[in-house]
Backbone as numpy.savetxt, mean C-alpha at the origin, in Angstrom:
# Nx Ny Nz CAx CAy CAz Cx Cy Cz
-48.07 7.16 4.62 -46.88 7.97 4.91 -47.31 9.43 5.09
-46.89 10.02 6.18 -47.26 11.40 6.45 -46.45 12.34 5.57
-46.94 13.59 5.51 -46.24 14.58 4.70 -44.85 14.83 5.23
-44.72 14.82 6.58 -43.41 15.08 7.18 -42.43 13.94 6.84
-42.93 12.70 6.91 -42.07 11.56 6.58 -41.66 11.60 5.12
-42.62 11.96 4.25 -42.31 12.04 2.83 -41.27 13.10 2.54
-41.35 14.22 3.24 -40.39 15.30 3.05 -39.00 14.88 3.50
-38.92 14.21 4.66 -37.63 13.77 5.17 -36.99 12.73 4.26
-37.83 11.89 3.64 -37.29 10.85 2.77 -36.62 11.43 1.54
-37.02 12.67 1.17 -36.43 13.29 -0.01 -35.14 14.04 0.28
-34.84 14.26 1.55 -33.64 15.03 1.90 -32.41 14.20 1.63
-31.47 14.68 0.82 -30.25 13.93 0.56 -29.48 13.72 1.86
-28.99 12.52 2.04 -28.23 12.17 3.24 -26.91 11.56 2.84
-25.92 11.60 3.74 -24.64 10.98 3.42 -24.83 9.51 3.07
-23.89 9.03 2.25 -24.00 7.66 1.77 -23.35 6.68 2.74
-23.62 5.42 2.50 -22.95 4.38 3.26 -22.36 3.39 2.26
-21.48 2.57 2.74 -20.72 1.70 1.87 -21.27 0.28 1.94
-21.22 -0.41 0.82 -21.62 -1.81 0.80 -20.49 -2.65 0.22
-20.21 -3.78 0.85 -19.12 -4.63 0.41 -19.66 -6.02 0.10
-19.20 -6.58 -0.99 -19.56 -7.94 -1.34 -18.30 -8.68 -1.76
-18.15 -9.90 -1.27 -17.00 -10.71 -1.60 -17.43 -11.84 -2.53
-16.68 -12.08 -3.60 -16.88 -13.28 -4.38 -15.68 -14.20 -4.16
-15.66 -15.32 -4.86 -14.64 -16.33 -4.59 -13.23 -15.81 -4.89
-13.09 -15.02 -5.96 -11.77 -14.49 -6.30 -11.30 -13.51 -5.23
-12.22 -12.66 -4.76 -11.86 -11.73 -3.69 -11.49 -12.45 -2.41
-12.16 -13.56 -2.12 -11.84 -14.32 -0.91 -10.47 -14.97 -1.01
-10.15 -15.46 -2.20 -8.81 -16.04 -2.39 -7.74 -14.96 -2.19
-7.99 -13.78 -2.77 -7.04 -12.69 -2.60 -6.89 -12.29 -1.15
-8.01 -12.19 -0.43 -7.97 -11.84 0.99 -7.23 -12.89 1.79
-7.47 -14.18 1.49 -6.78 -15.25 2.20 -5.27 -15.16 2.01
-4.84 -14.85 0.78 -3.40 -14.73 0.53 -2.81 -13.51 1.23
-3.57 -12.42 1.27 -3.10 -11.23 1.99 -2.93 -11.53 3.47
-3.91 -12.20 4.06 -3.82 -12.56 5.48 -2.66 -13.53 5.72
-2.43 -14.43 4.77 -1.31 -15.38 4.90 0.01 -14.63 5.00
0.25 -13.69 4.09 1.51 -12.96 4.11 1.59 -12.02 5.32
0.45 -11.53 5.78 0.46 -10.71 6.99 0.90 -11.53 8.20
0.40 -12.75 8.30 0.79 -13.63 9.40 2.27 -13.99 9.28
2.71 -14.29 8.06 4.12 -14.64 7.85 5.03 -13.47 8.24
4.60 -12.25 7.92 5.41 -11.08 8.28 5.57 -10.95 9.79
4.57 -11.42 10.54 4.63 -11.31 12.00 5.43 -12.45 12.62
5.13 -13.68 12.19 5.71 -14.85 12.87 6.78 -15.54 12.04
6.99 -15.11 10.79 7.92 -15.80 9.91 9.31 -16.00 10.48
10.00 -14.92 10.89 11.35 -15.11 11.43 11.39 -15.98 12.68
10.28 -16.07 13.39 10.25 -16.88 14.62 10.16 -18.36 14.29
9.39 -18.71 13.25 9.18 -20.11 12.90 10.14 -20.59 11.82
11.04 -19.74 11.35 11.99 -20.14 10.30 12.83 -21.31 10.79
13.06 -22.29 9.92 13.83 -23.47 10.35 15.29 -23.18 10.67
15.85 -22.12 10.09 17.24 -21.75 10.34 17.32 -20.24 10.55
18.30 -19.76 11.31 18.50 -18.32 11.41 18.71 -17.72 10.01
17.99 -16.67 9.66 18.04 -16.17 8.28 19.43 -15.76 7.80
20.28 -15.29 8.70 21.60 -14.84 8.28 22.70 -15.85 8.49
22.38 -17.04 8.91 23.40 -18.04 9.25 23.71 -18.92 8.04
25.00 -19.16 7.81 25.42 -20.08 6.75 25.23 -21.51 7.26
24.35 -22.24 6.62 23.99 -23.59 7.10 24.55 -24.68 6.20
25.14 -24.32 5.07 25.73 -25.31 4.17 26.91 -24.71 3.44
27.91 -25.53 3.15 29.12 -25.03 2.49 29.01 -25.11 0.97
27.98 -25.77 0.48 27.78 -25.87 -0.96 26.77 -24.81 -1.38
27.24 -23.71 -1.96 26.33 -22.62 -2.31 25.40 -23.06 -3.44
24.24 -22.45 -3.48 23.18 -22.76 -4.44 22.81 -24.24 -4.42
22.76 -24.81 -3.23 22.31 -26.19 -3.10 20.86 -26.28 -3.57
20.50 -27.28 -4.39 19.12 -27.39 -4.87 18.14 -27.73 -3.76
16.87 -27.69 -4.08 15.82 -28.00 -3.11 15.94 -29.44 -2.63
15.66 -29.61 -1.34 15.73 -30.94 -0.75 14.81 -30.98 0.46
14.70 -32.13 1.09 13.88 -32.26 2.29 14.45 -31.43 3.43
15.75 -31.22 3.43 16.40 -30.43 4.49 16.30 -28.95 4.20
16.52 -28.57 2.95 16.43 -27.17 2.54 15.33 -27.06 1.48
14.15 -26.66 1.91 12.96 -26.70 1.05 13.14 -25.88 -0.22
13.74 -24.68 -0.10 13.92 -23.81 -1.25 15.39 -23.73 -1.66
16.21 -24.62 -1.17 17.62 -24.62 -1.49 18.40 -23.59 -0.68
19.67 -23.41 -1.06 20.55 -22.45 -0.40 20.90 -21.33 -1.37
21.30 -20.18 -0.80 21.63 -19.04 -1.65 23.11 -19.01 -1.96
23.61 -17.86 -2.42 24.99 -17.77 -2.89 26.02 -17.86 -1.78
25.60 -17.75 -0.52 26.50 -17.90 0.62 26.26 -19.19 1.41
25.26 -19.95 0.99 24.93 -21.15 1.73 23.90 -20.93 2.82
23.11 -19.88 2.71 22.04 -19.62 3.68 20.72 -20.20 3.17
19.85 -20.56 4.08 18.59 -21.18 3.73 17.66 -20.15 3.09
17.26 -20.40 1.85 16.42 -19.45 1.11 15.04 -19.35 1.75
14.47 -20.46 2.18 13.14 -20.44 2.79 13.11 -19.55 4.02
14.13 -19.67 4.87 14.20 -18.84 6.07 14.35 -17.37 5.72
15.10 -17.08 4.67 15.31 -15.68 4.30 14.06 -15.09 3.64
13.27 -15.89 2.96 12.00 -15.39 2.43 11.05 -15.06 3.57
11.03 -15.89 4.60 10.19 -15.60 5.77 10.63 -14.30 6.43
11.95 -14.08 6.51 12.45 -12.84 7.07 12.13 -11.66 6.16
12.27 -11.86 4.85 12.02 -10.78 3.90 10.58 -10.31 3.89
9.65 -11.21 4.25 8.24 -10.81 4.31 8.03 -9.69 5.32
8.75 -9.75 6.44 8.58 -8.70 7.45 9.01 -7.35 6.90
10.10 -7.30 6.16 10.57 -6.03 5.62 9.69 -5.55 4.47
9.35 -6.44 3.54 8.55 -6.03 2.39 7.17 -5.57 2.82
6.48 -6.40 3.61 5.12 -6.06 4.02 5.13 -4.91 5.02
6.05 -4.94 5.99 6.08 -3.91 7.01 6.39 -2.53 6.47
7.43 -2.43 5.66 7.80 -1.13 5.09 6.70 -0.61 4.17
6.13 -1.50 3.36 5.08 -1.07 2.43 3.83 -0.62 3.17
3.44 -1.33 4.23 2.26 -0.93 5.00 2.47 0.42 5.67
3.65 0.61 6.26 3.92 1.89 6.92 3.90 3.03 5.91
4.51 2.80 4.73 4.56 3.85 3.71 3.18 4.17 3.16
2.37 3.13 2.91 1.04 3.40 2.33 0.12 4.04 3.36
0.31 3.74 4.64 -0.49 4.39 5.67 -0.19 5.89 5.72
1.08 6.24 5.67 1.46 7.66 5.66 0.95 8.33 4.38
1.11 7.64 3.26 0.68 8.18 1.97 -0.80 8.52 1.96
-1.63 7.54 2.30 -3.07 7.74 2.21 -3.56 8.71 3.29
-3.01 8.62 4.48 -3.43 9.53 5.55 -3.15 10.97 5.16
-1.91 11.25 4.74 -1.55 12.62 4.37 -2.31 13.08 3.13
-2.38 12.22 2.10 -3.04 12.61 0.87 -4.53 12.87 1.05
-5.21 12.01 1.82 -6.65 12.18 2.01 -6.94 13.41 2.85
-6.18 13.61 3.91 -6.40 14.79 4.76 -6.20 16.08 3.96
-5.09 16.15 3.24 -4.82 17.36 2.44 -5.88 17.54 1.36
-6.29 16.45 0.72 -7.29 16.54 -0.32 -8.63 17.04 0.18
-9.07 16.55 1.35 -10.35 16.99 1.90 -10.27 18.44 2.36
-9.16 18.82 2.98 -9.02 20.21 3.43 -9.02 21.16 2.24
-8.29 20.79 1.18 -8.23 21.64 0.00 -9.61 21.77 -0.65
-10.39 20.68 -0.67 -11.71 20.72 -1.29 -12.67 21.60 -0.49
-12.57 21.56 0.84 -13.49 22.34 1.68 -13.10 23.81 1.72
-11.80 24.08 1.88 -11.35 25.48 1.99 -11.35 26.15 0.62
-10.79 25.46 -0.39 -10.75 26.02 -1.75 -9.87 27.25 -1.84
-10.11 28.06 -2.83 -9.39 29.32 -2.99 -7.91 29.14 -3.24
-7.13 30.10 -2.72 -5.70 30.10 -2.96 -5.01 28.91 -2.30
-5.53 28.45 -1.17 -4.92 27.30 -0.50 -4.98 26.07 -1.41
-6.13 25.84 -2.00 -6.30 24.71 -2.91 -5.39 24.86 -4.12
-5.32 26.05 -4.68 -4.54 26.27 -5.89 -3.05 26.07 -5.63
-2.52 26.66 -4.55 -1.10 26.56 -4.26 -0.71 25.12 -3.94
-1.50 24.46 -3.09 -1.18 23.08 -2.70 -1.25 22.15 -3.90
-2.24 22.33 -4.75 -2.38 21.47 -5.93 -1.22 21.66 -6.89
-0.78 22.90 -7.08 0.34 23.13 -8.00 1.63 22.52 -7.45
1.86 22.64 -6.16 3.08 22.09 -5.57 3.11 20.57 -5.70
2.00 19.93 -5.38 1.97 18.48 -5.43 1.95 17.97 -6.87
1.37 18.74 -7.79 1.43 18.36 -9.20 2.87 18.38 -9.71
3.63 19.36 -9.25 5.04 19.42 -9.65 5.81 18.22 -9.11
5.54 17.84 -7.88 6.20 16.67 -7.30 5.77 15.40 -8.01
4.51 15.36 -8.42 3.99 14.17 -9.10 4.59 13.99 -10.49
5.15 15.05 -11.04 5.75 14.95 -12.37 7.09 14.26 -12.38
7.69 14.03 -11.21 8.98 13.34 -11.15 8.74 11.83 -11.20
9.41 11.09 -12.08 9.24 9.63 -12.12 9.51 9.01 -10.75
8.67 8.07 -10.36 8.72 7.54 -8.99 10.05 6.86 -8.69
10.52 6.01 -9.59 11.77 5.29 -9.32 12.96 6.24 -9.29
12.95 7.24 -10.17 14.03 8.23 -10.18 14.04 9.02 -8.88
12.87 9.43 -8.43 12.77 10.17 -7.16 13.29 9.30 -6.01
12.91 8.02 -6.01 13.38 7.14 -4.95 14.88 6.94 -5.00
15.44 6.78 -6.19 16.89 6.59 -6.32 17.65 7.80 -5.80
17.21 8.99 -6.20 17.91 10.22 -5.78 17.79 10.41 -4.27
16.60 10.23 -3.73 16.37 10.45 -2.31 17.17 9.48 -1.45
17.11 8.19 -1.80 17.80 7.18 -0.99 19.31 7.32 -1.14
19.77 7.64 -2.36 21.22 7.82 -2.56 21.73 9.02 -1.77
20.93 10.07 -1.64 21.36 11.28 -0.94 21.23 11.16 0.58
20.15 10.51 1.05 19.85 10.48 2.48 20.21 9.17 3.16
20.52 8.15 2.38 20.80 6.84 2.96 19.61 5.92 2.80
19.86 4.64 3.07 18.82 3.64 2.84 18.39 2.98 4.14
18.33 3.76 5.21 17.77 3.23 6.45 16.28 3.00 6.28
15.71 2.19 7.14 14.29 1.87 7.01 13.41 3.11 7.14
13.63 4.02 8.13 12.81 5.24 8.17 12.90 6.08 6.90
14.10 6.18 6.32 14.25 6.94 5.07 13.49 6.26 3.93
13.56 4.93 3.87 12.82 4.21 2.84 11.31 4.46 2.96
10.81 4.39 4.18 9.37 4.58 4.40 8.95 5.98 3.98
9.69 6.99 4.42 9.33 8.37 4.09 9.48 8.65 2.60
10.50 8.07 1.98 10.69 8.27 0.54 9.54 7.66 -0.25
9.18 6.43 0.08 8.07 5.77 -0.62 6.76 6.52 -0.40
6.57 7.02 0.81 5.35 7.79 1.09 5.32 9.08 0.27
6.45 9.78 0.22 6.51 11.04 -0.51 6.24 10.85 -2.01
6.64 9.70 -2.55 6.43 9.45 -3.98 4.95 9.43 -4.33
4.13 8.86 -3.43 2.73 8.62 -3.79 1.74 9.53 -3.07
2.20 10.43 -2.22 1.28 11.39 -1.61 0.58 12.27 -2.64
1.28 12.79 -3.66 0.56 13.63 -4.65 -0.58 12.90 -5.34
-0.38 11.64 -5.70 -1.45 10.89 -6.34 -2.62 10.65 -5.41
-2.33 10.30 -4.15 -3.40 10.10 -3.18 -4.15 11.40 -2.93
-3.42 12.52 -2.93 -4.05 13.83 -2.74 -5.01 14.15 -3.89
-4.57 13.98 -5.11 -5.42 14.30 -6.27 -6.67 13.44 -6.28
-6.52 12.16 -5.96 -7.68 11.26 -5.97 -8.67 11.65 -4.88
-8.16 11.89 -3.67 -9.04 12.25 -2.55 -9.69 13.61 -2.78
-8.95 14.54 -3.34 -9.51 15.87 -3.60 -10.65 15.79 -4.60
-10.46 14.99 -5.66 -11.52 14.85 -6.66 -12.79 14.27 -6.04
-12.64 13.28 -5.18 -13.80 12.71 -4.50 -14.44 13.73 -3.57
-13.60 14.44 -2.80 -14.12 15.39 -1.82 -14.81 16.57 -2.49
-14.32 17.01 -3.63 -14.96 18.12 -4.35 -16.37 17.73 -4.77
-16.55 16.51 -5.23 -17.89 16.05 -5.62 -18.83 16.01 -4.42
-18.34 15.46 -3.30 -19.19 15.37 -2.11 -19.47 16.76 -1.55
-18.51 17.67 -1.67 -18.66 19.00 -1.10 -19.79 19.79 -1.73
-20.22 19.37 -2.92 -21.33 20.07 -3.59 -22.70 19.50 -3.23
-22.74 18.44 -2.44 -24.01 17.82 -2.10 -24.83 18.71 -1.18
-26.14 18.49 -1.19 -27.06 19.33 -0.42 -26.82 19.21 1.08
-26.52 17.99 1.56 -26.35 17.84 3.00 -25.11 18.55 3.51
-24.08 18.69 2.65 -22.91 19.47 3.03 -23.26 20.95 3.05
-24.04 21.38 2.07 -24.48 22.78 2.04 -25.31 23.12 3.27
-26.19 22.20 3.67 -27.00 22.42 4.87 -26.12 22.49 6.11
-25.15 21.60 6.21 -24.25 21.61 7.36 -23.44 22.89 7.42
-23.01 23.37 6.26 -22.26 24.63 6.23 -23.16 25.80 6.62
-24.43 25.76 6.20 -25.38 26.82 6.57 -25.68 26.81 8.07
-25.57 25.66 8.69 -25.77 25.58 10.14 -24.61 26.18 10.91
-23.51 26.47 10.20 -22.34 27.04 10.86 -21.36 26.01 11.35
-21.43 24.78 10.79 -20.51 23.73 11.21 -19.07 24.09 10.83
-18.14 23.61 11.63 -16.73 23.90 11.40 -16.18 23.05 10.26
-15.00 23.44 9.79 -14.34 22.67 8.73 -14.05 21.26 9.19
-13.65 21.10 10.45 -13.37 19.77 10.99 -14.62 18.89 10.94
-15.76 19.48 11.29 -17.01 18.71 11.27 -17.35 18.30 9.84
-17.23 19.22 8.90 -17.56 18.90 7.51 -16.69 17.77 6.98
-15.40 17.82 7.35 -14.48 16.80 6.85 -14.75 15.45 7.51
-14.88 15.45 8.82 -14.95 14.18 9.56 -16.32 13.53 9.51
-17.39 14.33 9.43 -18.74 13.77 9.54 -19.50 13.74 8.21
-19.16 14.61 7.29 -19.92 14.70 6.06 -19.15 14.17 4.84
-17.87 14.49 4.74 -17.12 14.15 3.54 -16.42 12.81 3.67
-15.64 12.61 4.73 -14.83 11.40 4.84 -15.67 10.12 4.78
-16.80 10.00 5.50 -17.58 8.75 5.41 -18.07 8.45 4.01
-18.20 9.45 3.18 -18.74 9.26 1.83 -17.67 8.99 0.78
-16.40 9.10 1.15 -15.34 8.75 0.21 -14.51 7.59 0.73
-14.92 6.98 1.84 -14.11 5.94 2.48 -13.92 4.74 1.57
-14.99 4.29 0.90 -14.87 3.12 0.03 -13.85 3.28 -1.07
-13.96 4.32 -1.91 -12.95 4.54 -2.94 -11.55 4.75 -2.38
-11.45 5.38 -1.21 -10.14 5.61 -0.60 -9.50 4.27 -0.22
-10.28 3.35 0.31 -9.74 2.03 0.67 -9.26 1.29 -0.58
-10.02 1.40 -1.66 -9.58 0.77 -2.91 -8.28 1.41 -3.39
-8.18 2.73 -3.29 -6.96 3.42 -3.70 -5.79 3.02 -2.82
-6.04 2.80 -1.54 -4.99 2.34 -0.63 -4.39 1.03 -1.12
-5.25 0.10 -1.53 -4.74 -1.18 -2.02 -3.90 -1.03 -3.26
-4.33 -0.19 -4.18 -3.57 0.02 -5.41 -2.20 0.63 -5.10
-2.17 1.61 -4.22 -0.89 2.25 -3.89 0.02 1.31 -3.11
-0.57 0.41 -2.34 0.24 -0.60 -1.66 0.99 -1.46 -2.68
0.31 -1.83 -3.76 0.96 -2.62 -4.81 2.12 -1.83 -5.42
1.87 -0.56 -5.76 2.92 0.27 -6.35 4.12 0.38 -5.41
3.85 0.56 -4.13 4.94 0.74 -3.16 5.75 -0.54 -3.03
5.09 -1.69 -3.01 5.81 -2.97 -2.96 6.74 -3.09 -4.17
6.25 -2.74 -5.34 7.06 -2.88 -6.55 8.23 -1.88 -6.56
7.99 -0.65 -6.12 9.08 0.33 -6.08 10.12 -0.07 -5.03
9.67 -0.53 -3.87 10.60 -0.99 -2.85 11.44 -2.16 -3.37
10.79 -3.10 -4.03 11.54 -4.23 -4.59 12.53 -3.76 -5.65
12.13 -2.76 -6.45 13.04 -2.23 -7.45 14.24 -1.54 -6.83
14.01 -0.76 -5.79 15.13 -0.11 -5.10 16.07 -1.15 -4.49
15.51 -2.19 -3.89 16.34 -3.23 -3.28 17.11 -3.99 -4.35
16.48 -4.21 -5.49 17.17 -4.90 -6.58 18.37 -4.09 -7.06
18.26 -2.77 -6.99 19.36 -1.90 -7.40 20.37 -1.66 -6.28
20.12 -2.26 -5.12 21.06 -2.14 -4.00 20.82 -0.96 -3.10
19.68 -0.27 -3.23 19.40 0.91 -2.43 18.25 0.71 -1.46
17.80 -0.52 -1.30 16.71 -0.81 -0.38 17.22 -1.27 0.96
16.61 -2.30 1.51 17.04 -2.87 2.78 18.45 -3.42 2.62
19.33 -3.06 3.55 20.74 -3.39 3.39 21.11 -4.71 4.10
22.13 -5.43 3.55 22.60 -6.68 4.17 23.07 -6.42 5.60
22.99 -7.44 6.46 22.59 -8.83 6.18 21.08 -9.03 6.06
20.29 -7.97 6.35 18.84 -8.08 6.17 18.51 -7.90 4.70
17.33 -8.33 4.32 16.93 -8.19 2.92 15.43 -8.38 2.79
14.84 -7.58 1.92 13.46 -7.84 1.54 13.48 -8.75 0.32
12.31 -9.00 -0.27 12.27 -9.95 -1.38 13.03 -9.44 -2.59
12.96 -8.15 -2.87 13.74 -7.61 -3.98 15.23 -7.76 -3.76
15.67 -7.59 -2.52 17.08 -7.79 -2.19 17.51 -9.23 -2.36
16.63 -10.18 -2.06 16.96 -11.59 -2.24 17.16 -11.92 -3.70
16.35 -11.32 -4.57 16.53 -11.54 -6.01 17.88 -10.98 -6.45
18.20 -9.77 -5.98 19.48 -9.16 -6.38 20.67 -9.98 -5.90
20.60 -10.50 -4.68 21.72 -11.26 -4.14 22.06 -12.49 -4.98
21.05 -13.11 -5.52 21.26 -14.42 -6.15 21.12 -14.40 -7.66
20.94 -13.22 -8.26 20.67 -13.16 -9.68 21.83 -13.68 -10.51
23.06 -13.51 -10.03 24.21 -13.96 -10.81 24.31 -15.48 -10.85
23.68 -16.14 -9.90 23.71 -17.61 -9.90 22.44 -18.21 -10.44
21.76 -17.49 -11.30 20.48 -17.97 -11.83 20.62 -19.34 -12.48
21.71 -19.57 -13.17 21.88 -20.85 -13.87 22.24 -21.97 -12.91
22.73 -21.62 -11.70 23.11 -22.65 -10.74 22.03 -22.89 -9.69
21.43 -21.81 -9.23 20.45 -21.93 -8.16 19.21 -21.14 -8.45
18.47 -21.56 -9.47 17.27 -20.82 -9.87 16.27 -20.65 -8.74
16.06 -21.63 -7.84 15.07 -21.43 -6.77 15.37 -20.22 -5.89
16.65 -19.87 -5.72 17.00 -18.73 -4.88 16.52 -17.41 -5.48
16.26 -17.40 -6.80 15.74 -16.22 -7.47 14.24 -16.34 -7.71
13.81 -17.53 -8.05 12.40 -17.73 -8.44 11.47 -17.56 -7.25
11.81 -18.13 -6.10 10.87 -18.10 -4.98 10.67 -16.70 -4.39
11.69 -15.86 -4.24 11.40 -14.47 -3.83 10.55 -13.73 -4.87
10.77 -14.02 -6.16 9.95 -13.39 -7.20 8.50 -13.85 -7.10
8.30 -15.13 -6.81 6.94 -15.64 -6.63 6.28 -14.98 -5.43
7.04 -14.76 -4.37 6.48 -14.10 -3.18 6.00 -12.69 -3.52
6.81 -11.94 -4.27 6.39 -10.59 -4.69 5.13 -10.66 -5.54
5.11 -11.61 -6.48 3.96 -11.73 -7.39 2.70 -12.11 -6.64
2.79 -13.08 -5.73 1.58 -13.52 -5.02 1.01 -12.41 -4.15
1.88 -11.62 -3.52 1.39 -10.53 -2.67 0.69 -9.47 -3.50
1.34 -9.03 -4.57 0.76 -7.95 -5.38 -0.49 -8.41 -6.12
-0.47 -9.61 -6.66 -1.63 -10.12 -7.40 -2.81 -10.35 -6.46
-2.54 -10.86 -5.26 -3.64 -11.10 -4.33 -4.30 -9.80 -3.88
-3.51 -8.75 -3.68 -4.10 -7.45 -3.34 -4.95 -6.95 -4.50
-4.45 -7.13 -5.72 -5.20 -6.70 -6.89 -6.50 -7.51 -7.04
-6.44 -8.81 -6.79 -7.64 -9.65 -6.84 -8.67 -9.19 -5.82
-8.19 -8.87 -4.63 -9.10 -8.45 -3.57 -9.78 -7.13 -3.92
-9.01 -6.20 -4.45 -9.57 -4.89 -4.80 -10.55 -5.01 -5.95
-10.17 -5.74 -7.00 -11.02 -5.85 -8.19 -12.32 -6.58 -7.90
-12.34 -7.42 -6.90 -13.53 -8.20 -6.62 -14.19 -7.79 -5.32
-13.97 -6.54 -4.94 -14.65 -5.98 -3.78 -15.44 -4.78 -4.25
-16.58 -4.98 -4.93 -17.34 -3.85 -5.44 -17.80 -2.95 -4.30
-17.58 -1.69 -4.46 -18.03 -0.72 -3.48 -19.05 0.18 -4.14
-20.26 0.17 -3.63 -21.27 1.04 -4.21 -21.80 1.97 -3.13
-22.19 3.14 -3.53 -22.72 4.11 -2.61 -24.24 3.95 -2.58
-24.75 3.64 -1.40 -26.18 3.47 -1.23 -26.70 4.58 -0.32
-27.88 5.05 -0.65 -28.51 6.08 0.16 -28.99 5.49 1.46
-28.84 6.21 2.55 -29.24 5.71 3.84 -30.75 5.53 3.98
-31.50 6.15 3.09 -32.94 6.02 3.17 -33.45 4.71 2.60
-32.52 3.88 1.99 -32.94 2.61 1.43 -33.39 1.67 2.54
């Protein structure tokens, strides 16, 4: 090895990400993909129109004709769960995308710029983060309405402060690395530092954080719908399906149990996938 090669090998370089799947992570990923497909094609392949009354006997038990029974109005529960997947998964994905995008961008900018910008932005978002998430959602939706765009923006606003703090902490650590210092000494712009030096080195933890916040958003959305402030009738997400049929629990338990199982399988599978997807930072010189 020449002296020049030896010297270059010692220069700190940005990290890269490594992913490994085990059997539990694969099961979680398979369930996530299953619900993603259902959210896309579910209402199309549903055996009955989700909002149509198909039987006059409400809370009809499970049968070969009605796999999950009927709800409190005589609508097919299976068809409505397929429809609810589109609202639960779609709204949650849109909200978590806005949350992580805004939080990570603000966090990286604050870490690179620092100074008064970092201090003011951090204090503002810390104040917002001090409001309980469900209370903030209740007040916002009650004041602005419960349309789907309002739900998405409200859910995103609840978790942007947390995504910002997490991304900023990661970016501050990377910002002190030698290769960032060298890039700054070369006169690179803030955009270059963020896009080429910092973001690739925090991508793994950010993706894990995205999954965790997706779980939180699904649960908060289901909670809002259970309280009647989520997706409005005749449409419904899974939390709304539980609320609709909760009074008939003793007559038609499947109408409550199966939407609850859908919420549980989605959130648990995301958690399984995240917990069993080890992300380690490896040096590029390996």
